[in-house]
C-alpha positions as CSV (number, residue, x, y, z in Angstrom):
1,X,-25.3,20.1,-2.8
2,X,-26.6,22.1,0.1
3,X,-24.4,24.5,2.1
4,X,-25.2,22.4,5.2
5,X,-24.0,19.3,3.5
6,X,-20.9,21.1,2.3
7,X,-20.0,22.4,5.7
8,X,-20.6,19.0,7.3
9,X,-18.3,17.4,4.8
10,X,-15.6,20.1,5.4
11,X,-16.0,19.4,9.1
12,X,-15.5,15.7,8.5
13,X,-12.7,16.0,5.9
14,X,-10.6,18.3,8.1
15,X,-11.5,16.7,11.4
16,X,-12.3,20.3,12.6
17,X,-12.0,19.5,16.4
18,X,-8.4,18.4,15.9
19,X,-7.6,21.6,14.0
20,X,-9.2,23.7,16.8
21,X,-7.3,21.7,19.4
22,X,-4.0,22.2,17.6
23,X,-4.7,26.0,17.3
24,X,-5.4,26.2,21.0
25,X,-2.2,24.3,21.8
26,X,-0.2,26.6,19.5
27,X,-1.8,29.7,21.0
28,X,-1.1,28.5,24.6
29,X,2.5,27.7,23.7
30,X,3.0,31.0,22.1
31,X,1.6,32.9,25.0
32,X,3.9,31.0,27.4
33,X,7.0,31.8,25.2
34,X,5.9,35.5,25.1
35,X,5.4,35.6,28.9
36,X,8.9,34.3,29.4
37,X,10.5,36.5,26.8
38,X,8.7,39.7,27.8
39,X,8.8,38.8,31.5
40,X,5.1,39.6,31.8
41,X,2.4,37.8,33.8
42,X,-0.5,36.3,31.8
43,X,-2.9,39.1,32.7
44,X,-0.6,41.8,31.5
45,X,0.3,39.9,28.3
46,X,-3.1,38.8,27.3
47,X,-5.3,41.7,28.5
48,X,-3.1,44.8,28.7
49,X,-1.0,44.2,25.6
50,X,-3.5,44.3,22.7
51,X,-0.9,44.6,20.0
52,X,-0.3,40.8,20.3
53,X,-3.9,39.9,19.6
54,X,-4.1,40.3,15.8
55,X,-0.9,38.3,15.4
56,X,-2.1,35.6,17.9
57,X,-5.4,35.2,16.1
58,X,-3.6,35.0,12.7
59,X,-1.2,32.5,14.2
60,X,-4.1,30.2,15.2
61,X,-4.6,29.6,11.5
62,X,-1.2,27.8,11.0
63,X,-1.8,24.6,13.0
64,X,-5.5,24.7,12.1
65,X,-4.7,24.6,8.3
66,X,-1.8,22.1,8.5
67,X,-3.8,19.6,10.6
68,X,-6.9,20.0,8.5
69,X,-4.9,19.5,5.3
70,X,-3.3,16.3,6.7
71,X,-6.7,14.9,7.6
72,X,-8.2,15.7,4.1
73,X,-5.1,14.1,2.5
74,X,-5.8,11.0,4.6
75,X,-9.4,10.8,3.2
76,X,-8.0,11.3,-0.3
77,X,-5.4,8.6,0.1
78,X,-7.8,6.1,1.6
79,X,-10.7,6.8,-0.7
80,X,-10.6,3.5,-2.7
81,X,-10.2,1.4,0.5
82,X,-13.0,3.4,2.2
83,X,-15.2,3.0,-0.9
84,X,-14.6,-0.8,-1.1
85,X,-15.3,-1.1,2.7
86,X,-18.4,1.1,2.4
87,X,-17.1,3.6,5.0
88,X,-20.1,5.9,5.0
89,X,-18.5,7.9,7.9
90,X,-16.0,9.2,5.3
91,X,-17.2,12.3,3.3
92,X,-15.7,11.2,0.0
93,X,-17.6,7.9,0.1
94,X,-20.8,9.3,1.6
95,X,-21.1,12.2,-0.8
96,X,-20.7,11.4,-4.5
97,X,-20.7,15.1,-5.3
98,X,-17.3,15.5,-3.6
99,X,-14.5,15.1,-6.1
100,X,-11.3,13.5,-4.7
101,X,-9.2,15.7,-6.8
102,X,-10.9,18.8,-5.4
103,X,-10.2,17.5,-1.9
104,X,-6.6,17.1,-2.7
105,X,-6.5,20.6,-4.2
106,X,-8.1,21.9,-1.0
107,X,-5.6,20.1,1.2
108,X,-2.6,21.4,-0.7
109,X,-4.0,24.9,-0.7
110,X,-4.4,24.7,3.0
111,X,-0.8,23.7,3.4
112,X,0.4,26.5,1.1
113,X,-1.7,29.0,3.0
114,X,-0.4,27.7,6.4
115,X,3.2,28.1,5.1
116,X,2.4,31.6,3.7
117,X,0.9,32.7,7.1
118,X,4.0,31.4,8.8
119,X,6.2,33.4,6.4
120,X,4.2,36.5,7.1
121,X,4.2,36.1,10.9
122,X,7.7,34.8,11.3
123,X,9.7,36.3,8.5
124,X,12.5,37.2,11.0
125,X,12.5,33.6,12.4
126,X,12.9,31.1,9.6
127,X,13.2,28.2,12.0
128,X,9.4,28.5,12.7
129,X,8.7,28.5,8.9
130,X,11.0,25.5,8.5
131,X,9.1,23.8,11.3
132,X,5.8,24.4,9.6
133,X,7.2,23.0,6.3
134,X,8.6,20.0,8.2
135,X,5.3,19.2,9.9
136,X,3.4,19.7,6.7
137,X,5.7,17.1,5.1
138,X,5.3,14.8,8.1
139,X,1.5,14.9,7.7
140,X,1.7,14.1,4.0
141,X,4.4,11.3,4.6
142,X,2.3,9.7,7.3
143,X,-0.7,9.4,4.9
144,X,1.3,8.2,1.9
145,X,4.0,6.1,3.5
146,X,4.6,5.8,7.2
147,X,1.1,4.8,8.2
148,X,1.7,1.3,7.0
149,X,5.2,1.1,8.7
150,X,4.1,0.3,12.3
151,X,6.4,2.0,14.8
152,X,7.5,4.6,12.3
153,X,3.9,5.6,11.6
154,X,3.3,5.8,15.4
155,X,6.4,8.0,15.8
156,X,5.3,10.2,13.0
157,X,1.9,10.8,14.6
158,X,3.4,11.3,18.0
159,X,6.0,13.8,16.7
160,X,3.3,15.7,14.7
161,X,0.9,15.8,17.6
162,X,3.5,17.8,19.6
163,X,4.1,20.3,16.8
164,X,1.7,23.0,17.9
165,X,3.3,23.1,21.3
């Protein structure tokens, strides 16, 4: 398997644009909270306060990892149905070199890494860590259970989509 194919499959598995969007929303929300807490304008906070930048960049990883993991779990869970329906837009169906178990391992590793990053960044605010764990659970539960439950599935997605903010 070529590196290009592997990167394309990772892009598809994790729905990379959704992870980037979640990271940007999380960054924006965090900047707003800091502006209110520190009583600083955006220019002072984002340009004249460089000590926030390493933490902010690391913080981008949390929603990116959790969203990407949820999307990969979705492909893992739907693999048989996608294969039967010949969904060639799905990387697990399109690329026989991808192992569904490896995709599941990747997804669970991404969740674990997202939780570890949140523990590192927010060790003094366990509510944030609990939130990361809760939204990780919601992503998994949507794929395994609530997706087929109509309104409950829609509510799970709506609630999860607001998580980064």
